[in-house]
C-alpha positions in Angstrom: 14.1 -31.1 -11.4 17.0 -32.4 -9.3 17.7 -36.1 -9.7 19.7 -38.5 -7.5 22.8 -39.4 -9.7 25.4 -42.0 -9.0 28.6 -42.1 -11.0 30.6 -45.3 -10.7 34.2 -45.3 -11.9 35.3 -48.8 -12.5 39.0 -48.2 -13.4 41.7 -49.3 -11.0 44.5 -47.5 -12.9 46.2 -44.5 -11.3 45.6 -41.5 -13.6 42.7 -43.2 -15.2 41.3 -41.4 -18.3 37.8 -42.8 -17.8 38.0 -41.6 -14.2 38.9 -38.1 -15.4 35.9 -38.0 -17.7 33.7 -39.3 -14.9 34.8 -36.4 -12.7 34.0 -34.0 -15.5 30.5 -35.5 -15.8 30.2 -35.1 -12.1 31.0 -31.4 -12.4 28.2 -31.0 -15.0 25.7 -32.9 -12.9 26.5 -30.8 -9.8 26.2 -27.6 -11.7 22.8 -28.7 -13.0 21.7 -29.0 -9.4 21.5 -32.8 -9.2 22.3 -34.7 -6.0 25.5 -36.5 -7.1 27.5 -39.3 -5.5 30.8 -40.4 -7.0 32.0 -44.0 -6.3 35.3 -45.3 -7.4 35.9 -49.1 -7.3 39.5 -48.5 -6.5 40.2 -50.1 -3.1 36.8 -51.8 -3.0 36.5 -55.5 -2.4 34.2 -57.0 -5.0 34.0 -60.8 -5.0 32.9 -62.8 -8.1 29.2 -63.9 -8.3 29.0 -67.6 -7.5 25.7 -68.0 -9.3 23.8 -69.5 -6.4 20.7 -67.2 -7.0 20.0 -67.0 -3.3 19.7 -63.3 -3.8 16.5 -63.8 -5.8 14.6 -65.1 -2.7 16.7 -63.6 0.1 16.9 -60.1 -1.4 20.6 -59.8 -0.7 23.8 -61.5 -1.7 25.3 -64.2 0.5 28.8 -62.8 -0.2 30.2 -60.3 2.2 32.2 -57.4 0.6 31.7 -53.8 -0.5 29.0 -54.6 -3.0 26.1 -54.4 -0.5 26.8 -50.7 0.1 27.2 -49.9 -3.6 24.1 -51.8 -4.4 22.0 -49.8 -1.9 23.2 -46.6 -3.6 22.5 -47.9 -7.1 19.0 -49.1 -6.0 18.1 -45.6 -4.8 19.7 -43.5 -7.6 17.5 -42.3 -10.5 20.5 -42.0 -12.9 23.5 -44.2 -13.1 26.6 -43.4 -15.0 29.2 -46.2 -15.4 32.7 -45.1 -16.4 35.1 -47.7 -17.8 38.3 -48.2 -19.6 38.0 -50.4 -22.7 40.2 -53.6 -22.4 40.2 -55.9 -25.5 37.1 -54.1 -26.8 35.1 -54.8 -23.7 34.2 -53.1 -20.4 36.7 -53.6 -17.5 36.5 -56.8 -15.6 35.7 -54.8 -12.4 32.6 -53.3 -14.1 31.4 -56.7 -15.4 31.9 -58.2 -11.9 29.9 -55.4 -10.3 27.1 -55.8 -12.8 26.9 -59.5 -12.1 26.8 -58.8 -8.3 24.0 -56.4 -8.7 21.7 -59.3 -9.5 19.8 -58.9 -6.2 18.3 -55.7 -7.6 16.4 -57.6 -10.2 13.2 -58.4 -8.2 13.4 -55.2 -6.1 11.7 -51.8 -6.5 14.7 -50.0 -7.8 14.6 -46.3 -8.6 17.0 -46.0 -11.5 15.5 -45.2 -14.9 18.4 -43.7 -16.9 21.7 -45.5 -17.4 24.7 -43.9 -19.2 28.3 -45.1 -20.1 31.5 -43.2 -20.3 34.3 -45.2 -21.9 37.9 -44.5 -22.9 40.3 -46.5 -25.1 43.6 -46.3 -26.8 41.9 -47.3 -30.1 39.9 -44.5 -31.8 37.5 -46.5 -34.0 33.8 -46.1 -33.2 33.5 -49.9 -33.2 35.9 -50.0 -30.2 33.1 -49.3 -27.8 30.3 -51.4 -29.3 30.8 -54.6 -27.3 31.1 -52.8 -24.0 28.0 -50.8 -24.7 26.1 -53.9 -25.8 27.2 -55.6 -22.6 25.8 -52.8 -20.5 22.6 -53.0 -22.7 22.3 -56.6 -21.7 22.3 -55.7 -18.0 19.8 -52.8 -18.6 17.5 -55.1 -20.5 16.9 -57.1 -17.3 15.5 -54.0 -15.6 12.3 -53.1 -17.5 11.9 -49.7 -15.9 15.4 -48.6 -17.0 16.8 -47.4 -20.3 20.4 -47.2 -21.6 20.3 -43.6 -22.8 23.8 -43.0 -24.2 27.5 -43.1 -24.2 30.4 -40.6 -24.2 33.5 -42.2 -25.8 37.1 -41.1 -25.5 38.9 -42.9 -28.3 42.6 -42.5 -29.0 43.3 -41.7 -25.3 46.2 -43.9 -24.2 48.6 -42.3 -21.7 47.5 -42.0 -18.1 46.3 -38.6 -17.1 45.8 -37.4 -20.7 42.0 -37.2 -21.0 42.0 -33.6 -19.9 44.0 -32.7 -23.1 40.9 -33.7 -25.2 38.7 -30.7 -24.8 35.9 -31.9 -27.0 35.6 -35.2 -25.1 35.8 -33.4 -21.8 33.0 -31.1 -22.9 30.9 -34.1 -23.9 31.4 -35.7 -20.5 30.5 -32.4 -18.7 27.5 -32.0 -20.9 26.3 -35.5 -20.1 26.3 -34.6 -16.5 24.5 -31.3 -17.2 21.8 -33.1 -19.3 20.8 -36.0 -17.1 
């Protein structure tokens, strides 16, 4: 059964390896027959949350930027795949800022049920990805109908535009898209 899938690439780097894997995931999801939308945060204006919590009663954020459009797409997707580079053993700042700004979704009737992460890092240890994954788990925990279902990791990938050289990792990203 086809699902509405949104893939959000949070890297701002040209030749981003997490972006390469996210596109591979997109290919798999399209081949599986899903309705897929790819969003890159590159070039998007995303202001920092100011913690006013007006969104909880108003249903929208008081800040004006590109988040409102992204939020509407996230709200209506059944599956969300976040792709991020790992910086200092954490998700990118852009990803964390976006997650903070998605706070208006909390009281809404959101459709997303499955959340996944794709992450790349220069370091290859399994523990490299734990803090970022746990950070996303914290966001997912606030949405009782959603579940963090898994991660595809690309450790040991440092140079820009080099993820495609890692066939096994590319296959895992593709298979993630195929399996959602």
